[in-house]
Every structure is written in structure tokens, then in C-alpha cells.
C-alpha positions as YAML, in Angstrom:
chain: A
units: angstrom
residues:
- id: 1
  name: UNK
  ca: [99.64, 96.45, 103.42]
- id: 2
  name: UNK
  ca: [102.24, 95.10, 101.75]
- id: 3
  name: UNK
  ca: [105.30, 93.86, 103.97]
- id: 4
  name: UNK
  ca: [108.75, 94.16, 103.60]
- id: 5
  name: UNK
  ca: [109.56, 90.81, 101.61]
- id: 6
  name: UNK
  ca: [106.66, 91.60, 99.11]
- id: 7
  name: UNK
  ca: [107.84, 95.18, 98.40]
- id: 8
  name: UNK
  ca: [111.34, 93.80, 98.28]
- id: 9
  name: UNK
  ca: [110.54, 91.44, 95.78]
- id: 10
  name: UNK
  ca: [108.97, 93.79, 93.60]
- id: 11
  name: UNK
  ca: [111.56, 96.03, 93.43]
- id: 12
  name: UNK
  ca: [114.23, 93.11, 93.11]
- id: 13
  name: UNK
  ca: [112.26, 91.97, 89.91]
- id: 14
  name: UNK
  ca: [112.48, 95.26, 88.43]
- id: 15
  name: UNK
  ca: [116.41, 95.23, 89.28]
- id: 16
  name: UNK
  ca: [116.61, 91.84, 87.36]
- id: 17
  name: UNK
  ca: [114.95, 92.65, 84.64]
- id: 18
  name: UNK
  ca: [116.91, 95.85, 83.95]
- id: 19
  name: UNK
  ca: [120.15, 94.62, 84.53]
- id: 20
  name: UNK
  ca: [119.58, 91.76, 81.62]
- id: 21
  name: UNK
  ca: [118.04, 94.95, 79.28]
- id: 22
  name: UNK
  ca: [121.36, 97.03, 79.94]
- id: 23
  name: UNK
  ca: [123.40, 94.24, 80.24]
- id: 24
  name: UNK
  ca: [122.86, 93.04, 76.61]
- id: 25
  name: UNK
  ca: [123.16, 96.57, 75.06]
- id: 26
  name: UNK
  ca: [126.32, 96.85, 76.18]
- id: 27
  name: UNK
  ca: [127.54, 93.51, 75.10]
- id: 28
  name: UNK
  ca: [125.45, 94.34, 71.68]
- id: 29
  name: UNK
  ca: [126.24, 98.33, 71.20]
- id: 30
  name: UNK
  ca: [129.13, 99.16, 73.33]
- id: 31
  name: UNK
  ca: [131.54, 95.96, 74.10]
- id: 32
  name: UNK
  ca: [134.53, 95.45, 71.76]
- id: 33
  name: UNK
  ca: [133.31, 98.72, 69.53]
- id: 34
  name: UNK
  ca: [136.46, 100.87, 68.18]
- id: 35
  name: UNK
  ca: [133.62, 103.67, 67.89]
- id: 36
  name: UNK
  ca: [134.39, 106.37, 70.98]
- id: 37
  name: UNK
  ca: [131.66, 106.04, 74.03]
- id: 38
  name: UNK
  ca: [130.80, 109.73, 73.36]
- id: 39
  name: UNK
  ca: [129.86, 109.20, 69.77]
- id: 40
  name: UNK
  ca: [127.64, 105.89, 70.90]
- id: 41
  name: UNK
  ca: [125.80, 108.04, 73.75]
- id: 42
  name: UNK
  ca: [124.87, 110.34, 71.23]
- id: 43
  name: UNK
  ca: [123.39, 107.48, 69.00]
- id: 44
  name: UNK
  ca: [121.88, 105.69, 71.52]
- id: 45
  name: UNK
  ca: [121.17, 108.23, 74.63]
- id: 46
  name: UNK
  ca: [117.36, 107.94, 74.38]
- id: 47
  name: UNK
  ca: [117.01, 104.43, 74.13]
- id: 48
  name: UNK
  ca: [118.69, 103.89, 77.24]
- id: 49
  name: UNK
  ca: [117.00, 106.73, 78.89]
- id: 50
  name: UNK
  ca: [114.13, 104.89, 77.88]
- id: 51
  name: UNK
  ca: [115.23, 101.78, 79.71]
- id: 52
  name: UNK
  ca: [116.00, 103.41, 82.59]
- id: 53
  name: UNK
  ca: [112.98, 105.70, 82.67]
- id: 54
  name: UNK
  ca: [110.01, 102.66, 82.72]
- id: 55
  name: UNK
  ca: [112.31, 101.10, 85.64]
- id: 56
  name: UNK
  ca: [112.29, 104.28, 87.81]
- id: 57
  name: UNK
  ca: [108.13, 104.71, 86.75]
- id: 58
  name: UNK
  ca: [107.29, 100.97, 87.89]
- id: 59
  name: UNK
  ca: [109.31, 101.65, 91.18]
- id: 60
  name: UNK
  ca: [108.12, 104.70, 91.67]
- id: 61
  name: UNK
  ca: [104.19, 103.55, 92.07]
- id: 62
  name: UNK
  ca: [105.69, 101.26, 94.06]
- id: 63
  name: UNK
  ca: [106.20, 103.37, 96.65]
- id: 64
  name: UNK
  ca: [103.47, 105.73, 95.66]
- id: 65
  name: UNK
  ca: [100.95, 103.07, 96.02]
- id: 66
  name: UNK
  ca: [102.82, 101.54, 99.85]
- id: 67
  name: UNK
  ca: [102.10, 105.60, 101.01]
- id: 68
  name: UNK
  ca: [98.83, 105.18, 99.45]
- id: 69
  name: UNK
  ca: [97.89, 102.23, 101.18]
- id: 70
  name: UNK
  ca: [98.71, 103.79, 104.59]
- id: 71
  name: UNK
  ca: [96.70, 106.60, 104.43]
- id: 72
  name: UNK
  ca: [93.60, 104.65, 103.33]
- id: 73
  name: UNK
  ca: [94.13, 103.10, 106.22]
- id: 74
  name: UNK
  ca: [93.14, 106.30, 107.72]
- id: 75
  name: UNK
  ca: [90.76, 108.07, 105.06]
- id: 76
  name: UNK
  ca: [89.11, 105.80, 102.74]
- id: 77
  name: UNK
  ca: [88.02, 108.98, 101.06]
- id: 78
  name: UNK
  ca: [91.39, 110.32, 99.92]
- id: 79
  name: UNK
  ca: [92.14, 110.79, 96.68]
- id: 80
  name: UNK
  ca: [96.46, 109.82, 95.49]
- id: 81
  name: UNK
  ca: [97.68, 112.11, 93.23]
- id: 82
  name: UNK
  ca: [100.54, 112.87, 91.02]
- id: 83
  name: UNK
  ca: [102.21, 115.96, 91.23]
- id: 84
  name: UNK
  ca: [104.68, 117.94, 89.02]
- id: 85
  name: UNK
  ca: [107.16, 116.64, 92.00]
- id: 86
  name: UNK
  ca: [107.06, 113.06, 91.18]
- id: 87
  name: UNK
  ca: [107.45, 113.82, 87.57]
- id: 88
  name: UNK
  ca: [110.31, 115.98, 88.24]
- id: 89
  name: UNK
  ca: [111.72, 112.80, 90.56]
- id: 90
  name: UNK
  ca: [111.05, 110.43, 87.86]
- id: 91
  name: UNK
  ca: [113.08, 112.64, 85.15]
- id: 92
  name: UNK
  ca: [115.59, 113.58, 87.54]
- id: 93
  name: UNK
  ca: [116.65, 110.14, 88.20]
- id: 94
  name: UNK
  ca: [116.35, 108.82, 84.89]
- id: 95
  name: UNK
  ca: [119.21, 111.61, 83.48]
- id: 96
  name: UNK
  ca: [121.49, 111.04, 86.45]
- id: 97
  name: UNK
  ca: [121.13, 106.99, 86.05]
- id: 98
  name: UNK
  ca: [121.51, 107.46, 82.34]
- id: 99
  name: UNK
  ca: [124.55, 109.40, 82.59]
- id: 100
  name: UNK
  ca: [125.92, 107.12, 85.20]
- id: 101
  name: UNK
  ca: [125.55, 104.05, 82.47]
- id: 102
  name: UNK
  ca: [127.75, 106.02, 80.11]
- id: 103
  name: UNK
  ca: [130.32, 107.02, 82.82]
- id: 104
  name: UNK
  ca: [130.17, 103.14, 83.36]
- id: 105
  name: UNK
  ca: [130.59, 102.17, 79.91]
- id: 106
  name: UNK
  ca: [133.55, 104.35, 79.49]
- id: 107
  name: UNK
  ca: [135.22, 103.20, 82.33]
- id: 108
  name: UNK
  ca: [134.54, 99.06, 81.41]
- id: 109
  name: UNK
  ca: [135.63, 100.02, 77.04]
- id: 110
  name: UNK
  ca: [138.68, 101.89, 78.53]
- id: 111
  name: UNK
  ca: [139.84, 98.93, 80.71]
- id: 112
  name: UNK
  ca: [138.92, 96.72, 77.35]
- id: 113
  name: UNK
  ca: [141.02, 99.16, 75.30]
- id: 114
  name: UNK
  ca: [143.72, 99.43, 78.42]
- id: 115
  name: UNK
  ca: [145.80, 96.17, 77.31]
- id: 116
  name: UNK
  ca: [148.06, 95.41, 74.63]
- id: 117
  name: UNK
  ca: [148.03, 92.79, 72.11]
- id: 118
  name: UNK
  ca: [149.51, 89.64, 73.36]
- id: 119
  name: UNK
  ca: [148.73, 90.49, 76.77]
- id: 120
  name: UNK
  ca: [146.31, 88.50, 78.34]
- id: 121
  name: UNK
  ca: [142.93, 90.03, 79.15]
- id: 122
  name: UNK
  ca: [142.22, 90.10, 82.72]
- id: 123
  name: UNK
  ca: [138.02, 89.63, 82.91]
- id: 124
  name: UNK
  ca: [136.11, 92.37, 84.61]
- id: 125
  name: UNK
  ca: [132.61, 91.73, 85.89]
- id: 126
  name: UNK
  ca: [130.03, 93.90, 83.34]
- id: 127
  name: UNK
  ca: [127.28, 92.24, 85.07]
- id: 128
  name: UNK
  ca: [128.18, 93.61, 88.36]
- id: 129
  name: UNK
  ca: [128.47, 97.13, 86.92]
- id: 130
  name: UNK
  ca: [124.79, 96.87, 85.56]
- id: 131
  name: UNK
  ca: [123.58, 95.39, 88.42]
- id: 132
  name: UNK
  ca: [124.79, 98.61, 90.17]
- id: 133
  name: UNK
  ca: [122.94, 100.72, 88.02]
- id: 134
  name: UNK
  ca: [119.85, 98.67, 87.76]
- id: 135
  name: UNK
  ca: [119.45, 98.56, 91.52]
- id: 136
  name: UNK
  ca: [120.36, 102.25, 91.97]
- id: 137
  name: UNK
  ca: [117.32, 102.46, 89.41]
- id: 138
  name: UNK
  ca: [114.78, 100.62, 91.13]
- id: 139
  name: UNK
  ca: [115.81, 101.64, 94.90]
- id: 140
  name: UNK
  ca: [116.17, 105.35, 94.14]
- id: 141
  name: UNK
  ca: [113.06, 105.62, 92.65]
- id: 142
  name: UNK
  ca: [110.76, 103.73, 95.65]
- id: 143
  name: UNK
  ca: [112.44, 105.88, 97.82]
- id: 144
  name: UNK
  ca: [111.81, 109.26, 96.21]
- id: 145
  name: UNK
  ca: [108.34, 108.50, 95.98]
- id: 146
  name: UNK
  ca: [108.22, 107.78, 99.59]
- id: 147
  name: UNK
  ca: [109.54, 110.72, 100.56]
- id: 148
  name: UNK
  ca: [107.82, 112.99, 98.05]
- id: 149
  name: UNK
  ca: [104.77, 111.57, 98.41]
- id: 150
  name: UNK
  ca: [104.81, 111.56, 102.19]
- id: 151
  name: UNK
  ca: [105.73, 115.17, 102.28]
- id: 152
  name: UNK
  ca: [102.98, 116.10, 100.19]
- id: 153
  name: UNK
  ca: [100.42, 114.37, 101.87]
- id: 154
  name: UNK
  ca: [101.20, 115.86, 104.97]
- id: 155
  name: UNK
  ca: [100.85, 119.27, 103.58]
- id: 156
  name: UNK
  ca: [98.10, 119.17, 101.09]
- id: 157
  name: UNK
  ca: [95.57, 115.98, 102.58]
- id: 158
  name: UNK
  ca: [92.16, 117.73, 104.23]
- id: 159
  name: UNK
  ca: [91.83, 117.66, 108.13]
- id: 160
  name: UNK
  ca: [90.67, 114.18, 109.64]
- id: 161
  name: UNK
  ca: [87.78, 114.19, 112.23]
- id: 162
  name: UNK
  ca: [89.39, 113.00, 115.33]
- id: 163
  name: UNK
  ca: [92.88, 111.91, 113.67]
- id: 164
  name: UNK
  ca: [96.21, 113.58, 113.95]
- id: 165
  name: UNK
  ca: [96.39, 116.37, 111.12]
- id: 166
  name: UNK
  ca: [100.03, 115.49, 110.01]
- id: 167
  name: UNK
  ca: [99.10, 111.97, 109.20]
- id: 168
  name: UNK
  ca: [102.21, 110.57, 110.41]
- id: 169
  name: UNK
  ca: [102.68, 107.52, 108.02]
- id: 170
  name: UNK
  ca: [104.05, 104.23, 109.70]
- id: 171
  name: UNK
  ca: [104.25, 101.86, 106.48]
- id: 172
  name: UNK
  ca: [106.17, 99.20, 108.45]
- id: 173
  name: UNK
  ca: [108.80, 99.42, 106.08]
- id: 174
  name: UNK
  ca: [112.54, 100.34, 106.27]
- id: 175
  name: UNK
  ca: [113.64, 102.64, 103.57]
- id: 176
  name: UNK
  ca: [116.59, 101.08, 101.78]
- id: 177
  name: UNK
  ca: [119.18, 103.59, 100.59]
- id: 178
  name: UNK
  ca: [120.09, 102.96, 96.97]
- id: 179
  name: UNK
  ca: [122.36, 99.99, 96.08]
- id: 180
  name: UNK
  ca: [125.48, 99.09, 97.65]
- id: 181
  name: UNK
  ca: [128.81, 97.13, 96.20]
- id: 182
  name: UNK
  ca: [131.53, 95.64, 97.69]
- id: 183
  name: UNK
  ca: [135.34, 95.61, 96.91]
- id: 184
  name: UNK
  ca: [136.16, 92.13, 96.24]
- id: 185
  name: UNK
  ca: [139.96, 91.01, 95.81]
- id: 186
  name: UNK
  ca: [140.59, 87.18, 93.87]
- id: 187
  name: UNK
  ca: [142.43, 86.66, 98.00]
- id: 188
  name: UNK
  ca: [145.41, 85.21, 96.58]
- id: 189
  name: UNK
  ca: [149.02, 86.07, 96.68]
- id: 190
  name: UNK
  ca: [148.73, 88.16, 93.83]
- id: 191
  name: UNK
  ca: [146.74, 90.60, 95.22]
- id: 192
  name: UNK
  ca: [148.65, 93.62, 96.26]
- id: 193
  name: UNK
  ca: [148.80, 93.86, 100.04]
- id: 194
  name: UNK
  ca: [148.98, 97.85, 100.29]
- id: 195
  name: UNK
  ca: [146.03, 98.87, 97.98]
- id: 196
  name: UNK
  ca: [144.12, 96.50, 97.63]
- id: 197
  name: UNK
  ca: [144.32, 93.66, 100.19]
- id: 198
  name: UNK
  ca: [143.33, 96.30, 102.48]
- id: 199
  name: UNK
  ca: [140.14, 97.05, 100.77]
- id: 200
  name: UNK
  ca: [138.43, 93.82, 100.51]
- id: 201
  name: UNK
  ca: [134.88, 93.52, 101.51]
- id: 202
  name: UNK
  ca: [134.59, 96.90, 102.11]
- id: 203
  name: UNK
  ca: [131.09, 98.65, 101.01]
- id: 204
  name: UNK
  ca: [129.96, 101.97, 99.66]
- id: 205
  name: UNK
  ca: [126.53, 103.06, 98.47]
- id: 206
  name: UNK
  ca: [126.76, 103.22, 94.50]
- id: 207
  name: UNK
  ca: [126.62, 107.14, 94.55]
- id: 208
  name: UNK
  ca: [129.47, 107.60, 97.58]
- id: 209
  name: UNK
  ca: [132.02, 109.93, 95.78]
- id: 210
  name: UNK
  ca: [134.38, 107.99, 97.82]
- id: 211
  name: UNK
  ca: [134.03, 104.56, 96.50]
- id: 212
  name: UNK
  ca: [137.28, 103.06, 95.09]
- id: 213
  name: UNK
  ca: [136.25, 101.61, 91.75]
- id: 214
  name: UNK
  ca: [139.22, 99.16, 90.26]
- id: 215
  name: UNK
  ca: [141.29, 99.30, 87.95]
- id: 216
  name: UNK
  ca: [141.01, 103.72, 88.07]
- id: 217
  name: UNK
  ca: [141.44, 103.79, 91.54]
- id: 218
  name: UNK
  ca: [144.03, 101.11, 92.39]
- id: 219
  name: UNK
  ca: [146.41, 100.12, 89.73]
- id: 220
  name: UNK
  ca: [147.08, 98.65, 86.29]
- id: 221
  name: UNK
  ca: [146.15, 94.76, 85.83]
- id: 222
  name: UNK
  ca: [143.96, 95.08, 89.16]
- id: 223
  name: UNK
  ca: [141.95, 91.74, 88.82]
- id: 224
  name: UNK
  ca: [139.76, 93.52, 91.60]
- id: 225
  name: UNK
  ca: [135.65, 93.74, 91.05]
- id: 226
  name: UNK
  ca: [133.21, 95.67, 92.82]
- id: 227
  name: UNK
  ca: [129.99, 93.34, 93.39]
- id: 228
  name: UNK
  ca: [126.22, 94.32, 94.37]
- id: 229
  name: UNK
  ca: [125.45, 93.75, 97.85]
- id: 230
  name: UNK
  ca: [122.05, 91.60, 97.85]
- id: 231
  name: UNK
  ca: [120.52, 92.61, 100.98]
...
């Protein structure tokens, strides 16, 4: 039975790999481009979907294996299965996170274009943005697999002799929600004391609708960033 560290390491490797691929894609296809992101999305949408789907599938299999091992401890004859629910979960996650990628790409491109010629551009952390998306893919897929497969097993598995029919699974792993990000200021005298300073260190899940994204939700020329939270 995999322990917490083994599972987390597997998901972290998937996350890092996807981050590198998305970062490379953004830098080569989007960053500095004069073509609108909407046009680039039409051209490259499937390519981004393929990158994200592969990570979602791999993460989903890790979650499925985790539940499968817990069931096999109770019934060695049980055959784990992939259902239409599993496939729909992967496809739904792929679509949602692909769209999140393009929304993020639009925000980053808008920030690039917000500075006039002759004004020094304030650097922004594209890597942090890509990490947030990658973390959401890996850990959301794993969590979906745990929830979906546990429900399917409870509803469909045969009655086991002298055992609890509900198969109350104890997989020995605290399921992590999808990734978190932290609001980080430059922590110097130039930090806005009213908007940004109070937010320094605040964290949100990446799908939280109340998340504050600089500079869109703060002020022009904001130097703050959203950094991934490594737990």
C-alpha cells in the first residue's frame, strides 16, 4: 500500500513535468507574440489539451491504483474497472484546465502589453502561473479518481463473506485539494500599504473565485506575484 510520501512524489513528478511543458509552450508560442490569444487558442488548443490530458490520465491512474490496492486487501478476486464516469472525469478536468491555461495566457499577455515603450517592465512570474495550472491538473485528477472509484466500488462490488458490504476504504492517505497559491509582495517601502501589504502571505486554492490576481485585481504596475504553495 503506497504511503503518503510515495503518492505525493509521483504526483509532484507529474506536476513538474507538465509545468516544464506548459512553460516551454508559453515561451515559444505566446510570450511576446503580437497575435491575440484568442487566435492562438484556436491554433494550439488541441496541443495544450493533449499535454494536460496526458497528465490527468496519469494522475487518475495513481488515484485508481490507490483505491484498487485498498480493495484488494479485502478481496483478492476483485477486478478494478474503468467506467464512463472515470472517462468523463478526465475529459471534464482536461477541458476545464485547458481553458484555465488560456485565461492565464491572456492575463500574462495583457500584462506584457500594458507597459508603454520606454517604461521598464516589471517582471512577472510566468513559472508560478504554469506551476499553479500543473498542480491543479495532477492533484484534481488524483482526487477525482479517489472519489469516483470509491463510489463505484461501494455501489457495484459483490458482497464479501464476513466483511462489511460497504467497503469503507481506509487508504491511509489524506486527500489533498487541488493546488494552492500564495500572494507575495516585494516587502519593501514601495508596496501599496492599503491593497497589497494586507494580502502578503494570503493563500487560496487555485479554483477559488475570490482569489486576488495581481495586477488585474490590485493596481497598475503591481509587482506582487502568486506563488505556488508546496505542501
